[in-house]
Residue frames relative to the residue before (quaternion, step in Angstrom):
aa qw qx qy qz dx dy dz
X 1.0000 0.0000 0.0000 0.0000 0.00 0.00 0.00
X 0.2809 -0.7894 0.5216 0.1606 3.49 -0.73 1.06
X 0.1794 -0.7908 0.5754 0.1065 3.38 -0.98 0.82
X 0.0149 -0.8077 0.5841 -0.0786 3.57 -0.33 1.31
X 0.4472 -0.7085 0.5046 0.2082 3.50 -0.91 1.05
X 0.5982 -0.5543 0.4119 0.4064 3.67 -1.13 0.45
X 0.6182 0.5386 -0.3580 0.4467 3.55 0.98 -0.76
X 0.6679 0.4929 -0.3119 0.4622 3.68 0.87 -0.88
X 0.6164 0.5138 -0.3718 0.4668 3.73 1.09 -0.61
X 0.6506 0.5509 -0.3211 0.4125 3.48 1.04 -1.11
X 0.6536 0.5462 -0.2612 0.4542 3.52 1.02 -0.91
X 0.6866 0.4835 -0.2713 0.4703 3.48 1.09 -0.66
X 0.6811 0.5348 -0.2321 0.4430 3.34 1.22 -0.83
X 0.4398 0.7009 -0.4294 0.3619 3.53 1.37 -0.16
X 0.7160 0.4445 -0.2529 0.4752 3.72 0.83 -0.77
X 0.5643 0.5797 -0.4407 0.3890 3.75 1.14 0.05
X 0.8264 0.2602 -0.2228 0.4468 3.55 -1.12 0.82
X 0.5664 -0.6462 0.3708 0.3524 3.58 1.03 0.77
X 0.7585 -0.4028 0.2141 0.4654 3.68 0.89 0.96
X 0.4580 0.7050 -0.4800 0.2504 3.69 1.06 -0.10
X 0.7665 0.3251 -0.1650 0.5288 3.48 1.18 -0.45
X 0.0569 -0.8554 0.5032 0.1088 3.65 0.49 1.04
X 0.6810 0.4397 -0.2959 0.5053 3.72 1.17 -0.08
X 0.5792 -0.5492 0.3833 0.4647 3.50 1.34 0.24
X 0.5412 -0.6365 0.4609 0.2993 3.47 -1.52 0.65
X 0.7035 0.3595 -0.2653 0.5527 3.53 1.23 -0.13
X 0.2034 -0.7603 0.6080 0.1049 3.51 -0.87 0.88
X 0.3636 -0.6940 0.5793 0.2252 3.50 -1.06 1.09
X 0.3072 -0.7453 0.5656 0.1740 3.57 -0.85 1.02
X 0.4351 -0.6881 0.5298 0.2379 3.41 -1.05 0.94
X 0.5240 -0.6410 0.4398 0.3481 3.49 -0.92 0.86
X 0.4677 -0.6779 0.4923 0.2817 3.64 -1.00 0.93
X 0.7816 0.3547 -0.2240 0.4617 3.54 -0.91 0.54
X 0.4266 0.6856 -0.4452 0.3869 3.72 1.30 -0.02
X 0.7800 0.1656 -0.1629 0.5811 3.69 -0.46 1.04
X 0.6215 0.5517 -0.3993 0.3872 3.70 0.78 -0.62
X 0.5973 0.5849 -0.3593 0.4147 3.52 1.03 -0.57
X 0.6948 0.4400 -0.2766 0.4972 3.60 1.06 -0.76
X 0.5862 0.5800 -0.3278 0.4610 3.54 1.19 -0.60
X 0.6739 0.5107 -0.2896 0.4485 3.43 1.03 -0.98
X 0.6357 0.5339 -0.3132 0.4612 3.53 1.14 -1.03
X 0.6645 0.4783 -0.3423 0.4611 3.64 0.88 -0.79
X 0.6440 0.5398 -0.3157 0.4407 3.60 0.87 -0.84
X 0.6488 0.5035 -0.3011 0.4847 3.57 1.07 -0.99
X 0.5990 0.5933 -0.3149 0.4359 3.60 1.11 -0.82
X 0.6872 0.5041 -0.2152 0.4768 3.37 1.03 -1.25
X 0.6550 0.4998 -0.3135 0.4720 3.57 0.99 -0.89
X 0.6240 0.5652 -0.3040 0.4458 3.54 0.93 -0.96
X 0.6920 0.4735 -0.2785 0.4683 3.61 0.89 -0.96
X 0.6580 0.4819 -0.3358 0.4712 3.52 0.91 -0.86
X 0.6870 0.4895 -0.3081 0.4398 3.62 0.79 -0.93
X 0.6438 0.5067 -0.3490 0.4549 3.57 0.99 -0.54
X 0.6718 0.4655 -0.3229 0.4773 3.57 0.98 -0.80
X 0.6106 0.5183 -0.3733 0.4681 3.68 1.01 -0.44
X 0.5949 0.5740 -0.3046 0.4730 3.59 1.15 -0.90
X 0.6590 0.5181 -0.2719 0.4726 3.58 0.89 -1.07
X 0.7056 0.4768 -0.2658 0.4518 3.47 0.62 -1.23
X 0.7566 0.4230 -0.2727 0.4174 3.51 0.76 -1.06
X 0.5201 0.6101 -0.3575 0.4791 3.56 1.39 -0.51
X 0.6995 0.4737 -0.2540 0.4710 3.61 0.79 -1.01
X 0.6434 0.5017 -0.3423 0.4660 3.52 1.07 -0.68
X 0.6123 0.5493 -0.3644 0.4365 3.59 1.04 -0.68
X 0.7536 0.3738 -0.2745 0.4658 3.67 0.97 -0.47
X 0.7043 0.3472 -0.2703 0.5571 3.61 1.16 -0.38
X 0.0967 -0.8592 0.5024 0.0020 3.55 0.58 1.06
X 0.5349 -0.6333 0.4686 0.3053 3.52 -1.08 0.92
X 0.7531 0.3480 -0.2631 0.4924 3.61 -0.83 0.86
X 0.4419 -0.7216 0.4431 0.2961 3.73 1.10 -0.54
X 0.5075 -0.6385 0.4992 0.2926 3.38 -1.34 -0.15
X 0.5422 -0.5647 0.5011 0.3688 3.59 -1.37 0.39
X 0.3525 -0.7146 0.5734 0.1905 3.46 -1.02 0.77
X 0.7965 -0.2871 0.2082 0.4898 3.61 -1.08 -0.32
X 0.6922 0.5138 -0.2721 0.4275 3.46 1.12 -0.87
X 0.5852 0.6395 -0.3507 0.3543 3.54 1.29 -0.36
X 0.7295 -0.4418 0.3253 0.4085 3.61 -1.22 0.22
X 0.7789 0.0565 0.0521 0.6225 3.45 0.99 -0.96
X 0.2650 -0.7812 0.5270 0.2045 3.80 0.17 1.06
X 0.8405 0.2638 -0.2281 0.4145 3.35 -1.21 0.85
X 0.5825 0.5458 -0.3762 0.4704 3.67 1.31 0.04
X 0.6595 -0.5145 0.4008 0.3738 3.46 -1.31 0.32
X 0.5198 -0.6172 0.5202 0.2796 3.57 -1.07 0.96
X 0.8046 0.3646 -0.1680 0.4375 3.66 0.77 -1.01
X 0.2655 0.8629 -0.4142 0.1154 3.57 1.36 0.18
X 0.7104 0.4055 -0.2652 0.5104 3.53 1.25 -0.45
X 0.4969 0.6326 -0.4365 0.4029 3.67 1.33 0.05
X 0.5162 -0.6714 0.4658 0.2564 3.59 -0.90 1.22
X 0.6440 0.5017 -0.3366 0.4693 3.64 0.99 -0.74
X 0.6570 0.5292 -0.3263 0.4264 3.48 0.92 -0.80
X 0.6836 0.4982 -0.2657 0.4625 3.46 0.98 -0.97
X 0.5792 0.5309 -0.3352 0.5199 3.60 1.26 -0.36
X 0.6210 0.5429 -0.3324 0.4573 3.57 1.08 -0.73
X 0.6961 0.5068 -0.2729 0.4292 3.49 0.95 -1.02
X 0.6584 0.5079 -0.2820 0.4785 3.46 1.05 -0.93
X 0.6491 0.5137 -0.2796 0.4865 3.68 0.98 -0.85
X 0.6133 0.5798 -0.2832 0.4555 3.57 1.11 -0.87
X 0.6679 0.4929 -0.2441 0.5013 3.44 0.98 -1.21
X 0.6585 0.5191 -0.3155 0.4443 3.57 0.87 -0.99
X 0.6139 0.5157 -0.3203 0.5045 3.66 0.94 -1.00
X 0.7350 0.4291 -0.3206 0.4158 3.73 0.53 -0.86
X 0.6514 0.5372 -0.3204 0.4294 3.51 1.02 -0.79
X 0.6475 0.5353 -0.3007 0.4513 3.48 1.12 -0.92
X 0.6983 0.4799 -0.2909 0.4444 3.52 0.92 -0.99
X 0.6465 0.5014 -0.3117 0.4833 3.51 1.04 -0.70
X 0.6070 0.5295 -0.3491 0.4789 3.63 1.20 -0.34
X 0.6118 0.4821 -0.3800 0.4988 3.62 1.12 -0.48
X 0.6192 0.5231 -0.3791 0.4464 3.59 0.78 -0.76
X 0.7015 0.4612 -0.3029 0.4511 3.61 0.73 -0.91
X 0.6220 0.5219 -0.3948 0.4300 3.66 0.98 -0.71
X 0.6079 0.5716 -0.3238 0.4459 3.58 0.99 -0.83
X 0.6516 0.4815 -0.3429 0.4755 3.55 1.00 -0.60
X 0.6638 0.5193 -0.3339 0.4221 3.47 1.05 -0.60
X 0.6475 0.5372 -0.3465 0.4147 3.61 0.97 -0.53
X 0.4490 0.6994 -0.4915 0.2601 3.67 0.93 0.07
X 0.8021 0.2634 -0.0987 0.5269 3.58 0.96 -0.65
X 0.4898 0.6548 -0.4315 0.3809 3.71 1.12 0.53
X 0.5774 -0.5470 0.4546 0.4010 3.49 -1.41 0.06
X 0.6505 -0.5590 0.2964 0.4201 3.53 -1.14 0.17
X 0.5477 0.5714 -0.3801 0.4785 3.61 1.28 -0.33
X 0.6787 0.4811 -0.2939 0.4706 3.43 0.87 -0.94
X 0.6228 0.5438 -0.3213 0.4617 3.69 0.99 -0.75
X 0.6192 0.5611 -0.3029 0.4583 3.53 1.10 -0.97
X 0.6634 0.5235 -0.2710 0.4610 3.51 0.99 -1.29
X 0.7014 0.4745 -0.2685 0.4592 3.60 0.84 -0.96
X 0.5889 0.5535 -0.3256 0.4907 3.51 1.12 -0.79
X 0.6665 0.5029 -0.2905 0.4674 3.62 0.84 -0.78
X 0.6119 0.5350 -0.2944 0.5027 3.54 1.07 -0.92
X 0.6783 0.4649 -0.2912 0.4889 3.61 0.81 -1.11
X 0.5840 0.5758 -0.3747 0.4325 3.69 0.85 -0.80
X 0.6814 0.4825 -0.2692 0.4801 3.54 0.72 -1.28
X 0.6973 0.5102 -0.2877 0.4131 3.69 0.67 -1.00
X 0.6482 0.5143 -0.2968 0.4767 3.47 1.07 -0.89
X 0.6489 0.4967 -0.3092 0.4865 3.50 0.95 -0.67
X 0.6312 0.4912 -0.3378 0.4962 3.68 1.01 -0.70
X 0.6771 0.5396 -0.2974 0.4023 3.49 0.94 -0.85
X 0.6346 0.5352 -0.2759 0.4845 3.40 1.24 -0.78
X 0.6424 0.4525 -0.3219 0.5282 3.61 1.10 -0.74
X 0.6518 0.4764 -0.3766 0.4542 3.75 0.77 -0.51
X 0.5900 0.5489 -0.3672 0.4645 3.59 1.09 -0.52
X 0.6408 0.4912 -0.3345 0.4861 3.61 0.92 -0.84
X 0.6507 0.5047 -0.3148 0.4719 3.66 0.85 -0.83
X 0.6318 0.5193 -0.3326 0.4697 3.55 0.94 -0.75
X 0.6205 0.5558 -0.3001 0.4647 3.57 1.07 -0.93
X 0.7185 0.4616 -0.2327 0.4654 3.46 0.69 -1.31
X 0.7100 0.4159 -0.3032 0.4807 3.71 0.72 -0.75
X 0.5658 0.5788 -0.3565 0.4667 3.63 1.13 -0.51
X 0.6800 0.4694 -0.2685 0.4951 3.49 0.92 -1.02
X 0.6630 0.4792 -0.3514 0.4553 3.54 0.71 -0.87
X 0.6347 0.5327 -0.3749 0.4158 3.65 0.81 -0.74
X 0.7353 0.4053 -0.2847 0.4627 3.66 0.91 -0.74
X 0.7508 0.3743 -0.2264 0.4949 3.56 1.13 -0.64
X 0.2418 0.7865 -0.5242 0.2196 3.71 1.19 0.55
X 0.6366 0.5320 -0.3673 0.4205 3.74 0.81 -0.63
X 0.7353 0.3320 -0.1854 0.5611 3.48 1.09 -0.54
X 0.2438 -0.8369 0.4728 0.1292 3.56 0.38 1.34
X 0.6722 0.4915 -0.3496 0.4294 3.76 0.60 -0.86
X 0.7092 0.4392 -0.3055 0.4591 3.53 0.87 -0.99
X 0.6540 0.5022 -0.3620 0.4347 3.68 0.78 -0.80
X 0.6592 0.4974 -0.3388 0.4508 3.62 1.00 -0.74
X 0.5846 0.5881 -0.2901 0.4777 3.55 1.11 -0.78
X 0.6863 0.4436 -0.2749 0.5065 3.63 0.86 -0.84
X 0.6372 0.5296 -0.3311 0.4514 3.57 1.01 -0.67
X 0.6465 0.5475 -0.2872 0.4470 3.45 0.91 -1.02
X 0.6515 0.5320 -0.2418 0.4839 3.49 0.92 -1.12
X 0.6970 0.5070 -0.2400 0.4468 3.51 0.78 -1.07
X 0.7159 0.4365 -0.2150 0.5008 3.37 0.89 -1.09
X 0.5444 0.5664 -0.4651 0.4081 3.72 1.01 -0.25
X 0.5517 0.5484 -0.4438 0.4450 3.75 1.00 -0.24
X 0.6442 0.5386 -0.3533 0.4124 3.64 0.80 -0.77
X 0.6404 0.5278 -0.3151 0.4604 3.51 1.14 -0.91
X 0.5989 0.5640 -0.2913 0.4882 3.52 1.20 -0.92
X 0.7071 0.4625 -0.2855 0.4523 3.52 0.71 -0.95
X 0.6396 0.5070 -0.3257 0.4772 3.61 0.92 -0.83
X 0.6350 0.4730 -0.3561 0.4962 3.69 0.90 -0.78
X 0.6550 0.4855 -0.3609 0.4529 3.71 0.75 -0.76
X 0.6840 0.5138 -0.2907 0.4286 3.55 0.85 -0.81
X 0.6046 0.5073 -0.3278 0.5193 3.60 1.20 -0.67
X 0.6536 0.4899 -0.3485 0.4598 3.49 0.89 -0.73
X 0.6329 0.5409 -0.3067 0.4613 3.55 0.89 -0.96
X 0.7586 0.4299 -0.2684 0.4094 3.61 0.67 -1.02
X 0.7932 0.3107 -0.1677 0.4962 3.53 1.15 -0.84
X 0.4359 -0.7561 0.4079 0.2682 3.43 1.38 0.42
X 0.1841 0.7819 -0.5619 0.1974 3.60 0.87 0.84
X 0.2542 -0.8092 0.5233 0.0820 3.49 -0.85 1.10
X 0.7362 0.3612 -0.1558 0.5508 3.51 1.10 -1.01
X 0.4306 0.6616 -0.5357 0.2998 3.63 0.16 0.94
X 0.6541 -0.5069 0.3994 0.3946 3.60 -1.26 0.28
X 0.6017 0.5664 -0.3054 0.4732 3.57 1.33 -0.25
X 0.3701 0.7864 -0.4548 0.1945 3.64 1.24 0.07
X 0.6579 0.4977 -0.3313 0.4579 3.59 1.27 -0.26
X 0.4401 0.6895 -0.4745 0.3250 3.62 1.10 0.19
């Protein structure tokens, strides 16, 4: 029995058909997944790094609350001064959401170590969505925390909110472009 490789067959088939097939009549298919493994590992490392940074920042923000704490003279010593402020409450909720989502991304990447490529790709997609959501929640936490502290200065607090929330607009436009594959938009330089 003769064992001929696909590359040898392709090379021999180049002369078939008066040169109509300069690459041969048979094409050697590249293996699926070649190079994808390395790309997935790099993407997982980036996701894990970003998720860890978000978790650290949101964890720290949860303990260094905007507005400070009541001292011994306060109604309940050790609690937040702004506890009844709606913007502060939004800060706490969005801060917790950002931390939980980013920790979920780290956890998901630990799960992918012993899965098939299809499962890894699914988990990677889930992690990608969660990290985007955690970044948006972190921006909301920053904006609401800033607003809670700067509320006495209405102009400054509104300016901080507009500037902070402009990131969310930019992020949604970038996501829209990514999801729908729009090529001819003013976001062409992203």
